[in-house]
N, C-alpha and C positions, 0 to 999 in steps of 0.2 A: 241807879235811877230810882227815885221815889215811886212808891206804888201808884199814887194818883197820876203821875206823869206816864207811867207804864200803861195804865188803863186808858188814858187819853190817847196814847199812840195806837194801842190795839183797836180801840173803837174807831178812830179815824181811818186806820188801814183797812179794817173790815168794810167800812162804808165806801172807801175809794175802790176797793176790789169789785164792787157791784157795777161800776161803770168804766173803770180803767183796766186794760189788760196788759199793756206794755210796761216792762220793768222800769224803763226810763221815766215814763209818765207817773208811775206810782211813786218813785223816788222823789221826783219834782214836787208832787202833791204833798208828800210827807215833810219835805224840807220847808215848804211854804207854810204848812200848818204849824210846825214847831217854831219857825221864825216868828210867826204872828202871836203865838201863845207864850213863848219863853225867851224871846229876844233873838237877835241875829246870830249867824255863824254856825248853824247846825249843818251837819252833813248826813246824807242818807244814801245807802246803797241797797238796791233791791235786785235780786237775781238768783237763779238756781245754782250758778257756778261760783258764787262769792264764797271765799274761805276754803276752797278746795286746793 
């Protein structure tokens, strides 16, 4: 992922964490954000147990 895209994702996620607490809502927000900036078909998974 290019650095500018990574920074965009981190900033958007930090902002979303101020108002959203549920993993499902955070993932939905990030998917919509990336779809609007970089085109459709993004997937986002947020959660404590992902990858375990």
